[in-house]
C-alpha positions in Angstrom: -57.5 3.2 35.0 -56.1 0.9 32.3 -53.6 2.0 29.7 -55.1 2.6 26.3 -54.5 -0.1 23.8 -53.9 0.4 20.2 -54.6 -2.2 17.6 -52.0 -2.8 15.1 -52.9 -3.6 11.5 -51.6 -7.0 10.4 -48.6 -6.7 8.1 -49.3 -7.8 4.6 -46.7 -10.0 3.1 -44.6 -8.0 0.6 -44.8 -9.3 -2.9 -41.3 -10.4 -3.5 -40.2 -11.3 -6.9 -37.1 -13.4 -7.1 -34.1 -11.4 -8.1 -32.2 -12.7 -11.1 -28.9 -14.1 -9.9 -25.8 -12.5 -11.3 -23.5 -14.9 -12.9 -20.7 -16.0 -10.5 -17.6 -13.8 -10.7 -14.9 -15.5 -12.6 -11.6 -16.4 -10.9 -9.1 -13.6 -11.5 -5.6 -14.7 -12.2 -2.5 -12.5 -12.9 0.6 -13.9 -14.5 3.8 -12.0 -14.1 6.4 -12.7 -16.7 9.8 -11.3 -17.8 9.5 -10.6 -21.4 10.1 -13.5 -23.7 12.3 -15.5 -21.4 12.1 -19.3 -21.9 10.4 -19.8 -18.5 7.9 -17.0 -19.2 7.0 -18.5 -22.6 6.6 -21.9 -21.0 4.3 -20.5 -18.3 2.2 -18.8 -20.9 1.9 -22.0 -23.0 1.1 -24.1 -19.9 -1.6 -21.6 -18.7 -3.2 -21.8 -22.2 -3.2 -25.6 -21.7 -5.0 -25.2 -18.4 -7.5 -22.8 -20.0 -8.2 -25.3 -22.7 -8.5 -28.1 -20.2 -11.1 -26.5 -18.0 -14.0 -24.2 -18.6 -12.1 -21.1 -19.6 -15.1 -18.9 -18.9 -14.5 -19.6 -15.2 -11.4 -17.5 -15.0 -9.8 -14.5 -16.6 -6.1 -13.8 -16.8 -4.2 -10.6 -16.8 -0.5 -10.7 -17.9 2.0 -8.3 -16.5 5.5 -8.0 -18.1 7.7 -6.9 -15.2 10.3 -5.7 -17.8 7.8 -3.2 -19.1 6.1 -2.5 -15.7 8.7 -3.0 -13.0 7.0 -0.8 -10.5 3.9 -2.9 -10.7 5.8 -6.1 -10.0 7.6 -4.5 -7.1 4.3 -3.1 -5.7 2.7 -6.5 -5.8 5.7 -8.1 -4.1 6.8 -10.2 -7.2 10.4 -11.3 -6.8 10.5 -14.2 -9.2 9.1 -14.7 -12.6 7.0 -16.3 -13.8 4.5 -16.1 -11.0 0.9 -16.8 -11.2 -1.3 -15.2 -8.6 -5.0 -15.9 -7.9 -6.3 -12.5 -7.2 -10.0 -13.4 -6.7 -11.4 -15.1 -4.7 -9.4 -14.4 -1.6 -7.1 -15.6 -0.1 -4.6 -14.9 -2.7 -2.5 -17.8 -3.9 0.8 -17.8 -5.7 2.4 -20.4 -7.9 6.0 -19.9 -9.0 7.7 -21.3 -12.0 6.7 -22.3 -15.5 3.4 -24.0 -14.5 4.5 -27.3 -16.0 2.7 -29.4 -13.4 -0.8 -28.7 -14.6 -2.5 -30.9 -12.1 -0.8 -29.1 -9.2 -1.6 -25.7 -10.6 -5.3 -26.5 -11.1 -5.6 -27.9 -7.6 -3.6 -25.1 -5.9 -5.7 -22.4 -7.6 -9.0 -24.0 -7.0 -9.8 -24.4 -10.7 -11.1 -28.0 -10.4 
């Protein structure tokens, strides 16, 4: 006696509509400064120069004043200001100092 066979219905291809692509997530940067110290002001100015030089829509910047939020700086392991941190995409990357070498900052953070 042979085993009963069952016929399977052929699968119909699912109608797939292309999903609209979400815009790429911007690069997230965080600049830690110490109030209005000369190096902090220079870092802010130089970061604005970088923003003007490349497509500013590609990255967003959060500024943290460690004089006003010292616990946040300590929690993030910030020992020196100014410090610029690439938060997203991973891996995190840090640039210390006043960001005067714009070419180096752009290359290190992957903003090219």
